[in-house]
C-alpha positions, 0 to 999 in steps of 0.5 A: 500500500502506498504509504500516503494512503495508510490510515493513521490513528494516534493513541493519546493521553496523559503520562501513565494513563495507559496508552501503551497498555491500550496498544498492547491490547489493541494490536493483537485484536487487529492482528487476529483480524489479519491486519498488518500494523505499524506503530510509532512511539513519540519520545518527547525527550532528547535521545534514546538507546535501543542499542547495547554498549559494546555491540557492533552497531553501537560501535558503528554509531560511536564511531560517527555513523549517521545511519546504522542498520542492523539486518537479520533474516527476520528483523531489520532495525534502523537508527539515524542521527537527526539534525531536527525532529521529524514530523509524523508525516515525514516518519510515515514515509518510512513505512510500507506494507501495512494496513494501519499505523498506530501512534503513541503520542503525536497529539499535536500532529492533528491525526484522528485519535483515541484518547485514554483517560483514567481517574488517577491521571485527570479527567480533562480531555487533551484533544479537540472533540473533532480529532477524537474517534473514541475515548477509553476510560474507567469513568463516564465522561460528559462527551458525545464521543464514543466511550469504551471501557478497558474490557471493550477492546473488541468493540473499539477494534470494530469501530477502528475497522469500520472507520479506517479499514473498511475495504476488502478484508485482508487476506491471511498470510 
């Protein structure tokens, strides 16, 4: 699929609200339906490490490589040094062969979103109502946006499928 046509859905919420937990529940449900899923995690702080000190790829980066790729028979990882933060749309250009891109964060990118709201982390919504397609929450909120409990992952997946994946069902394998 042309990556400009891949639908993007952001999972947003306050820190510790359960965004990653929601993705851990949502991804397997969508995979059961034979969809290919990509995820992008926004990291608001400078730098991160996924490499291990002393390993060959770490040594390449330490030597000054601007772009390090490690390729195995079943996986590929790419780490690039950036002069500036890339926009979500720029990052999406790197992705292909998936049916849906789920992001964690990227609230400011203005993509359709599911907001995660928990009583302990605050009940005020971060997104504009016109950006939200759903809310996953442990309380009932005064909103016209569809709300789902943590036990309603199948129903949330139905909404996502209807809204973003409503073409021909994917073929297995």
